[in-house]
C-alpha positions as CSV (number, residue, x, y, z in Angstrom):
1,X,-60.3,11.9,7.1
2,X,-60.5,15.3,5.4
3,X,-63.9,17.1,5.3
4,X,-65.1,18.2,1.9
5,X,-67.5,20.8,0.6
6,X,-68.4,22.5,-2.6
7,X,-65.3,24.8,-2.8
8,X,-62.7,23.3,-0.6
9,X,-61.7,19.6,-0.4
10,X,-60.2,20.0,3.1
11,X,-61.2,21.4,6.5
12,X,-60.4,25.0,5.7
13,X,-59.8,27.8,8.2
14,X,-62.1,30.8,8.4
15,X,-59.1,33.1,7.6
16,X,-58.4,31.1,4.4
17,X,-62.1,31.4,3.2
18,X,-62.3,35.1,4.1
19,X,-59.0,35.9,2.3
20,X,-60.2,34.0,-0.8
21,X,-63.5,35.8,-1.1
22,X,-62.1,39.3,-0.3
23,X,-59.4,38.8,-3.0
24,X,-61.8,37.4,-5.6
25,X,-64.6,39.9,-5.0
26,X,-62.2,42.8,-5.1
27,X,-60.8,41.7,-8.5
28,X,-64.3,41.3,-9.8
29,X,-65.2,44.8,-8.6
30,X,-62.1,46.1,-10.3
31,X,-63.2,44.5,-13.6
32,X,-66.7,45.9,-13.2
33,X,-65.3,49.4,-12.6
34,X,-63.1,49.3,-15.7
35,X,-66.0,48.1,-17.8
36,X,-68.2,50.9,-16.4
37,X,-65.5,53.4,-17.3
38,X,-65.3,52.1,-20.8
39,X,-69.0,52.4,-21.3
40,X,-69.7,55.8,-19.6
41,X,-66.5,57.8,-20.1
42,X,-66.4,60.7,-22.4
43,X,-62.6,60.4,-22.9
44,X,-63.0,57.6,-25.3
45,X,-62.8,53.8,-24.9
46,X,-59.4,53.7,-26.4
47,X,-57.9,56.1,-23.8
48,X,-59.5,54.2,-20.9
49,X,-58.4,50.9,-22.3
50,X,-54.8,52.2,-22.5
51,X,-55.0,53.6,-19.0
52,X,-56.2,50.3,-17.5
53,X,-54.8,47.8,-20.0
54,X,-52.2,46.3,-17.6
55,X,-54.7,46.2,-14.7
56,X,-57.3,44.5,-16.9
57,X,-54.8,41.9,-18.1
58,X,-53.5,41.2,-14.6
59,X,-57.0,41.0,-13.1
60,X,-58.2,38.5,-15.6
61,X,-55.1,36.4,-15.1
62,X,-55.6,36.7,-11.3
63,X,-59.2,35.5,-11.5
64,X,-57.9,32.4,-13.2
65,X,-54.9,31.6,-11.0
66,X,-56.8,32.3,-7.8
67,X,-58.6,29.0,-8.5
68,X,-55.4,27.0,-9.0
69,X,-55.1,25.9,-5.4
70,X,-58.7,24.8,-5.5
71,X,-58.0,22.7,-8.6
72,X,-54.9,21.2,-7.2
73,X,-56.6,20.2,-3.9
74,X,-59.9,19.0,-5.5
75,X,-58.6,17.4,-8.7
76,X,-55.0,16.4,-8.0
77,X,-55.8,15.5,-4.4
78,X,-52.9,17.5,-3.0
79,X,-53.4,19.4,0.3
80,X,-52.0,22.9,0.4
81,X,-51.3,24.1,4.0
82,X,-53.6,27.0,5.0
83,X,-50.7,29.3,5.8
84,X,-49.3,28.9,2.2
85,X,-52.7,29.3,0.6
86,X,-53.4,32.5,2.7
87,X,-49.9,33.8,1.7
88,X,-50.7,33.1,-1.9
89,X,-54.1,34.9,-1.7
90,X,-52.5,37.9,0.1
91,X,-49.8,38.0,-2.6
92,X,-52.5,38.2,-5.3
93,X,-54.4,40.9,-3.4
94,X,-51.3,43.0,-2.8
95,X,-50.0,42.6,-6.4
96,X,-53.2,43.0,-8.4
97,X,-55.8,44.8,-6.2
98,X,-53.4,47.1,-4.5
99,X,-50.4,47.1,-6.8
100,X,-52.1,47.5,-10.2
101,X,-55.6,48.8,-9.4
102,X,-54.6,50.8,-6.4
103,X,-51.4,51.9,-8.1
104,X,-49.3,51.0,-5.1
105,X,-46.3,50.2,-7.3
106,X,-45.9,53.9,-7.7
107,X,-47.4,55.2,-4.5
108,X,-45.6,52.9,-2.0
109,X,-41.8,52.8,-2.0
110,X,-40.4,49.2,-2.4
111,X,-43.9,47.7,-2.9
112,X,-42.6,45.6,-5.8
113,X,-39.6,44.5,-3.8
114,X,-41.8,43.3,-0.9
115,X,-43.9,41.2,-3.4
116,X,-40.9,39.7,-5.0
117,X,-39.6,38.7,-1.6
118,X,-43.0,37.1,-0.8
119,X,-43.0,35.2,-4.1
120,X,-39.5,33.9,-3.5
121,X,-40.7,32.5,-0.1
122,X,-43.7,30.8,-1.7
123,X,-41.5,29.3,-4.5
124,X,-39.1,28.0,-1.9
125,X,-41.9,26.2,-0.2
126,X,-42.8,24.7,-3.5
127,X,-39.2,23.6,-3.9
128,X,-39.4,21.8,-0.5
129,X,-42.6,20.1,-1.7
130,X,-40.9,18.9,-4.9
131,X,-38.0,17.5,-3.0
132,X,-40.3,15.8,-0.5
133,X,-42.3,14.3,-3.4
134,X,-39.3,13.1,-5.3
135,X,-37.8,11.4,-2.3
136,X,-41.1,9.7,-1.3
137,X,-42.0,11.9,1.7
138,X,-38.6,11.7,3.3
139,X,-37.3,15.2,3.1
140,X,-35.9,14.9,6.6
141,X,-33.5,12.2,5.3
142,X,-32.0,14.5,2.6
143,X,-28.8,16.5,3.4
144,X,-29.9,20.0,4.3
145,X,-27.2,21.6,2.2
146,X,-28.7,19.9,-0.9
147,X,-32.1,21.1,0.0
148,X,-30.9,24.6,0.4
149,X,-29.0,24.6,-2.9
150,X,-31.9,23.1,-4.9
151,X,-34.3,25.5,-3.3
152,X,-32.3,28.6,-4.2
153,X,-31.6,27.4,-7.7
154,X,-35.3,26.5,-8.3
155,X,-36.6,29.8,-6.9
156,X,-34.1,32.0,-8.8
157,X,-35.0,30.1,-12.0
158,X,-38.7,30.8,-11.5
159,X,-37.9,34.5,-10.8
160,X,-36.0,34.6,-14.1
161,X,-38.8,33.0,-16.0
162,X,-41.2,35.6,-14.5
163,X,-39.0,38.4,-15.9
164,X,-39.1,36.7,-19.3
165,X,-42.9,36.9,-19.0
166,X,-42.8,40.6,-18.0
167,X,-40.5,41.4,-20.9
168,X,-42.8,39.5,-23.3
169,X,-45.9,41.3,-22.1
170,X,-44.1,44.7,-22.4
171,X,-42.6,44.0,-25.8
172,X,-45.7,42.4,-27.5
173,X,-48.5,44.2,-25.8
174,X,-46.9,47.5,-25.2
175,X,-47.3,47.6,-21.4
176,X,-45.0,48.6,-18.6
177,X,-44.6,45.6,-16.3
178,X,-40.8,46.1,-16.1
179,X,-41.3,49.8,-15.2
180,X,-39.1,51.1,-18.0
181,X,-41.5,54.0,-18.2
182,X,-42.3,56.4,-15.4
183,X,-45.8,56.9,-14.1
184,X,-46.0,59.9,-16.6
185,X,-45.0,57.7,-19.5
186,X,-41.4,59.0,-19.8
187,X,-39.1,56.3,-21.1
188,X,-36.1,55.6,-18.9
189,X,-32.6,55.0,-20.4
190,X,-29.4,53.3,-19.4
191,X,-29.2,51.6,-16.0
192,X,-32.4,53.3,-14.9
193,X,-34.3,51.2,-17.5
194,X,-32.7,48.0,-16.2
195,X,-33.1,48.9,-12.5
196,X,-36.6,47.3,-11.9
197,X,-35.6,44.0,-13.5
198,X,-32.3,43.7,-11.8
199,X,-33.7,44.7,-8.4
200,X,-36.5,42.2,-8.8
201,X,-33.9,39.4,-9.4
202,X,-31.7,40.5,-6.5
203,X,-34.7,40.6,-4.1
204,X,-35.9,37.3,-5.4
205,X,-32.5,35.8,-4.8
206,X,-32.4,37.2,-1.2
207,X,-35.8,35.9,-0.5
208,X,-34.9,32.4,-1.8
209,X,-31.7,32.4,0.3
210,X,-33.7,33.5,3.4
211,X,-36.4,30.8,2.9
212,X,-33.9,28.1,2.0
213,X,-31.8,29.0,5.0
214,X,-34.8,28.8,7.4
215,X,-35.7,25.4,5.8
216,X,-32.1,24.2,6.2
217,X,-32.0,25.2,9.8
218,X,-35.4,23.5,10.4
219,X,-34.1,20.2,8.9
220,X,-30.9,20.4,11.0
221,X,-32.8,21.0,14.2
222,X,-35.4,18.4,13.1
223,X,-38.4,20.5,13.9
224,X,-41.7,20.5,12.0
225,X,-41.4,23.9,10.2
226,X,-40.8,22.5,6.8
227,X,-43.6,20.0,7.2
228,X,-46.0,22.9,7.9
229,X,-45.4,24.6,4.5
230,X,-45.0,21.8,2.0
231,X,-47.8,20.4,-0.1
232,X,-48.8,16.8,0.6
233,X,-51.0,14.1,-0.9
234,X,-54.4,13.8,0.5
235,X,-54.7,10.9,2.8
236,X,-57.4,8.4,1.9
237,X,-59.9,7.7,4.6
238,X,-59.7,4.3,6.3
């Protein structure tokens, strides 16, 4: 039987709760800071809005999607392993709180690459979960090579869709998610302008191959690693 409370429908680890609240409160603090700057600055609201436009958008989206695991667990009755939920929360903290608000994308070399690798691993775990669900909780009975191929194709497709999203945000909202502008606002040209997108896709592919390979080895050796990362239906109490 799974314990339930107001926020979590399962017996949740302390680290999971701490990571959740640290991430959410930090994003709320970022929003408050931006709004205070908009109200009190002498530079003009338009200049501040332009400076923090991407951070504002990403933070608002982050405050919505941080509750998706809660919705899935409480409403859809699917249990997300604590490790995967913590990884998801750490990813949000690193990408929004540190990446956008802390400007780590420009300050820390390869920060974006690290995050794309993390996202590929999480998407691979989702692919394992889908295979397990489609084959009625019998992922161990599926040929490991099929699992690996499906996982890589699924993860790379999601990475491509994400690049579509970044392009759309940049094109329609005039932002710089694909980093075709330098930190000083200078437009890049030629291969330099494509470099961020292509590196993101390459890193996403490498991350998906890594995660799919680990999962494939786990299935061949018949250990419980894959079971520890896949989503599962909540068991009804007897």
